[in-house]
Legacy VTK file of the C-alpha trace (Angstrom):
# vtk DataFile Version 3.0
C-alpha trace
ASCII
DATASET POLYDATA
POINTS 283 float
-0.062 0.044 -0.049
1.125 3.512 -0.425
-0.075 6.945 0.445
0.837 10.509 -0.912
2.168 13.604 1.104
3.677 16.648 -0.601
6.504 15.752 -2.823
6.873 11.970 -1.630
4.936 8.780 -1.724
5.570 6.563 1.241
4.865 2.689 1.253
4.339 0.054 3.719
3.461 -3.638 3.892
0.595 -5.112 5.835
1.291 -8.743 7.067
-1.506 -10.956 8.326
-1.457 -14.326 9.594
-3.342 -16.638 11.907
-2.316 -18.778 14.837
-3.847 -22.346 15.219
-6.153 -22.787 18.229
-3.941 -25.386 19.702
-1.034 -22.899 19.940
-0.689 -19.751 22.343
0.971 -16.775 20.787
2.609 -14.258 23.091
2.868 -10.923 21.094
5.489 -9.347 23.204
7.827 -12.090 22.107
7.538 -11.067 18.452
10.859 -9.094 17.538
9.708 -6.551 14.901
13.197 -5.751 13.898
13.652 -9.388 12.576
11.066 -9.018 9.993
12.644 -9.147 6.640
11.134 -7.714 3.432
12.562 -8.325 0.006
11.646 -7.475 -3.597
12.540 -9.143 -6.895
10.957 -11.603 -9.606
12.320 -14.726 -7.618
12.805 -15.096 -3.738
16.444 -16.213 -4.368
17.250 -13.017 -6.080
15.303 -10.712 -3.836
17.022 -7.805 -2.187
16.284 -7.807 1.574
16.037 -5.327 4.364
14.919 -5.241 7.994
12.376 -2.680 7.546
11.637 -1.724 11.268
15.455 -1.395 12.153
16.647 0.385 9.023
13.831 2.636 8.041
11.767 3.340 11.039
14.638 4.468 13.093
15.165 7.421 10.702
13.597 10.519 12.179
12.849 12.087 8.683
11.105 8.972 7.655
8.976 9.003 10.827
8.211 12.580 10.374
6.916 11.820 6.658
4.799 8.869 8.001
3.279 11.040 10.822
2.230 13.809 8.132
0.831 11.085 5.856
-1.295 9.487 8.599
-2.692 12.826 9.875
-4.571 13.141 6.651
-8.148 12.397 6.824
-7.871 9.991 3.996
-5.189 7.705 5.767
-5.993 4.330 7.205
-5.743 3.695 11.001
-2.390 1.781 11.241
0.533 1.626 13.650
3.939 0.647 12.444
6.405 -1.723 13.805
4.238 -2.376 16.996
3.189 -5.899 18.017
-0.716 -6.186 18.343
-2.259 -5.830 21.932
-5.039 -8.335 20.838
-5.584 -10.816 18.155
-9.218 -12.110 18.182
-9.700 -15.688 16.832
-5.810 -15.928 16.257
-5.823 -13.406 13.553
-2.699 -11.119 13.750
-2.017 -8.097 11.611
1.365 -6.199 11.504
2.283 -3.029 9.512
5.833 -2.488 8.310
7.124 0.872 6.688
9.184 0.616 3.509
10.079 4.132 3.094
9.687 6.268 -0.133
9.763 4.450 -3.398
10.909 1.206 -2.213
8.963 -0.689 -4.904
7.795 0.561 -8.348
4.210 1.495 -9.064
3.729 -1.928 -10.762
2.824 -1.225 -14.293
1.309 -3.797 -16.353
3.758 -6.523 -17.225
5.757 -6.072 -13.977
6.701 -9.523 -12.703
8.174 -8.438 -9.506
7.077 -9.612 -6.058
7.253 -8.429 -2.448
8.449 -11.132 -0.185
8.231 -11.240 3.696
9.844 -13.497 6.180
9.640 -13.556 9.743
9.900 -15.574 13.048
7.008 -16.334 15.073
7.385 -17.891 18.573
4.389 -19.680 20.273
3.641 -22.361 22.849
1.852 -25.620 21.777
-0.891 -27.120 23.760
1.698 -28.910 26.181
3.494 -25.661 26.809
6.381 -26.378 24.579
8.159 -23.424 22.661
7.712 -23.555 18.947
9.431 -21.296 16.503
7.912 -20.955 12.960
9.516 -19.202 10.237
6.769 -17.507 8.073
7.322 -16.782 4.339
4.912 -15.173 2.068
5.032 -13.286 -1.301
2.681 -10.953 -3.319
2.939 -9.849 -6.908
3.382 -6.103 -7.064
1.556 -5.639 -10.230
-1.905 -6.511 -8.636
-1.711 -6.312 -4.827
-1.277 -2.849 -4.060
-3.696 -0.286 -2.349
-3.324 3.367 -2.557
-4.601 6.016 -0.170
-4.850 9.810 -0.407
-4.011 9.659 -4.288
-7.257 11.494 -4.928
-7.461 13.449 -1.566
-8.613 16.478 -3.307
-11.294 14.601 -4.949
-14.180 16.818 -3.616
-13.100 19.767 -5.768
-12.821 17.814 -8.911
-16.186 16.092 -8.378
-17.737 19.447 -8.081
-16.701 20.091 -11.743
-18.776 17.277 -13.022
-21.461 16.741 -10.469
-23.757 18.532 -8.047
-27.082 18.192 -5.875
-30.310 19.866 -5.467
-32.483 19.998 -2.549
-36.301 20.267 -2.853
-38.383 20.795 0.382
-42.194 20.178 0.334
-44.373 17.800 -1.697
-46.856 18.176 -4.713
-49.215 15.825 -6.279
-49.837 17.445 -9.581
-48.024 19.167 -12.271
-49.895 22.352 -11.641
-48.657 22.469 -7.932
-45.232 21.813 -9.014
-45.441 24.872 -11.605
-47.088 26.923 -8.661
-43.632 26.954 -6.984
-45.154 25.170 -3.843
-41.822 23.378 -3.444
-38.775 25.286 -1.988
-35.869 24.619 -4.389
-32.199 24.824 -3.613
-30.189 24.052 -6.721
-26.421 23.319 -6.925
-25.972 22.948 -3.171
-22.845 20.851 -3.443
-19.788 22.499 -1.664
-16.559 20.816 -0.301
-16.203 20.270 3.314
-14.203 23.411 3.894
-16.958 25.736 2.257
-20.274 24.882 3.759
-23.363 26.752 2.579
-25.064 29.572 4.499
-28.235 28.326 6.214
-31.700 29.073 4.941
-34.861 29.243 7.147
-37.821 27.111 5.933
-41.454 27.451 7.521
-43.451 24.101 7.432
-46.781 23.533 8.937
-46.845 19.791 8.196
-44.794 16.724 7.398
-45.584 16.935 3.858
-44.434 20.583 3.493
-41.220 19.681 5.366
-40.328 16.485 3.203
-36.781 16.879 1.795
-35.785 15.247 -1.534
-31.990 15.221 -2.532
-31.198 14.973 -6.233
-27.848 14.047 -7.597
-27.104 15.002 -11.107
-23.949 14.906 -13.379
-22.620 16.921 -16.224
-23.706 15.495 -19.485
-20.729 16.598 -21.240
-18.525 14.541 -18.987
-20.641 11.498 -18.219
-21.256 10.966 -21.903
-17.592 10.674 -22.766
-16.458 7.315 -23.812
-13.838 7.170 -21.167
-16.413 8.017 -18.309
-19.456 6.277 -19.988
-19.594 3.693 -17.171
-19.399 6.089 -14.467
-22.213 6.751 -12.069
-22.960 8.713 -8.852
-23.501 6.958 -5.616
-24.531 8.497 -2.356
-22.537 7.046 0.324
-23.858 8.820 3.607
-26.568 11.198 4.590
-26.825 12.710 7.995
-29.331 15.205 9.300
-29.347 16.960 12.537
-32.555 17.502 14.345
-32.569 19.944 17.337
-35.563 19.401 19.249
-35.063 22.519 21.472
-36.466 26.054 21.352
-33.988 28.912 20.967
-30.981 29.604 18.916
-28.242 28.787 21.574
-27.797 25.142 20.657
-28.449 25.747 16.950
-25.642 28.298 16.848
-23.159 25.888 18.647
-23.885 23.028 16.300
-23.909 25.432 13.271
-20.343 26.582 14.443
-19.096 23.027 14.454
-20.598 22.290 11.022
-19.197 25.266 9.406
-15.837 24.789 11.001
-15.541 21.193 9.539
-15.704 19.832 13.214
-18.891 17.957 13.078
-18.075 15.166 10.799
-14.898 13.176 9.952
-14.263 10.759 7.056
-13.212 7.331 8.342
-11.409 4.968 5.917
-11.833 1.204 6.300
-8.356 -0.212 5.230
-9.845 -3.685 4.752
-12.840 -2.891 2.451
-11.096 0.243 1.049
-14.394 2.158 1.612
-14.916 5.657 3.343
-17.944 6.944 5.340
-18.927 9.898 7.396
-18.579 9.567 11.212
-19.733 12.334 13.678
-16.911 13.690 16.023
-16.794 13.641 19.649
-17.672 17.342 19.751
-20.964 17.052 17.905
-21.739 13.740 20.132
-21.675 16.021 23.273
-25.063 17.386 22.010
LINES 1 284
283 0 1 2 3 4 5 6 7 8 9 10 11 12 13 14 15 16 17 18 19 20 21 22 23 24 25 26 27 28 29 30 31 32 33 34 35 36 37 38 39 40 41 42 43 44 45 46 47 48 49 50 51 52 53 54 55 56 57 58 59 60 61 62 63 64 65 66 67 68 69 70 71 72 73 74 75 76 77 78 79 80 81 82 83 84 85 86 87 88 89 90 91 92 93 94 95 96 97 98 99 100 101 102 103 104 105 106 107 108 109 110 111 112 113 114 115 116 117 118 119 120 121 122 123 124 125 126 127 128 129 130 131 132 133 134 135 136 137 138 139 140 141 142 143 144 145 146 147 148 149 150 151 152 153 154 155 156 157 158 159 160 161 162 163 164 165 166 167 168 169 170 171 172 173 174 175 176 177 178 179 180 181 182 183 184 185 186 187 188 189 190 191 192 193 194 195 196 197 198 199 200 201 202 203 204 205 206 207 208 209 210 211 212 213 214 215 216 217 218 219 220 221 222 223 224 225 226 227 228 229 230 231 232 233 234 235 236 237 238 239 240 241 242 243 244 245 246 247 248 249 250 251 252 253 254 255 256 257 258 259 260 261 262 263 264 265 266 267 268 269 270 271 272 273 274 275 276 277 278 279 280 281 282
């Protein structure tokens, strides 16, 4: 996997394995400095490094990784740390590889990433057992990229937008009579929220909200993007059941300041979703 920070692409390897139920795994005995990572076409010809010892001890590398994982689009991982828990014997480790360790894996690239490590455990009779784990993955098809399109919000607004209609009608005549409040092209990025609008409603029907997504025909009809579509991932509404403007003003300040929501990345499914912040939760 890799992620982008200004002027550098940083890379790391995620290693997962399972411990059979008849063995007891003592995580603190796992020496992260002995994890070897190699690259090459064949394992016998691979160039090997001890990533946690050679790379992670470099202060500049640690600074770059810190910047990378402070981005909203970065997955939640910890490097060169043994796990504190491993449910059902499933263990996941993350090893930094620095900047540009492996190529981008263009089509036809036959290189692979190899990993070797020692794992100590106890069998069902309490006897120590040491296993040497070895694995390989082809670089041409086994990579995930994060934050490559971190600026995608602004790019999406160039080809797609949204309308919000408030109210309901039953006939074309009612629609033509402007009985629905329409707010067109309300799409903004997270740093530029819209100013609020007050809407009076006397019934559930008059307060019905319809969100409409629409794309730019000139873009979506192109041959290169003909198979693209718009998909709504998350919708959140905040309902304040309290009179007065004090709580409304506090919540509005959180939303406008970008402190009401955060984007959470699931590293395994490679999906992103919105999650309310601790500040919003206090209300």
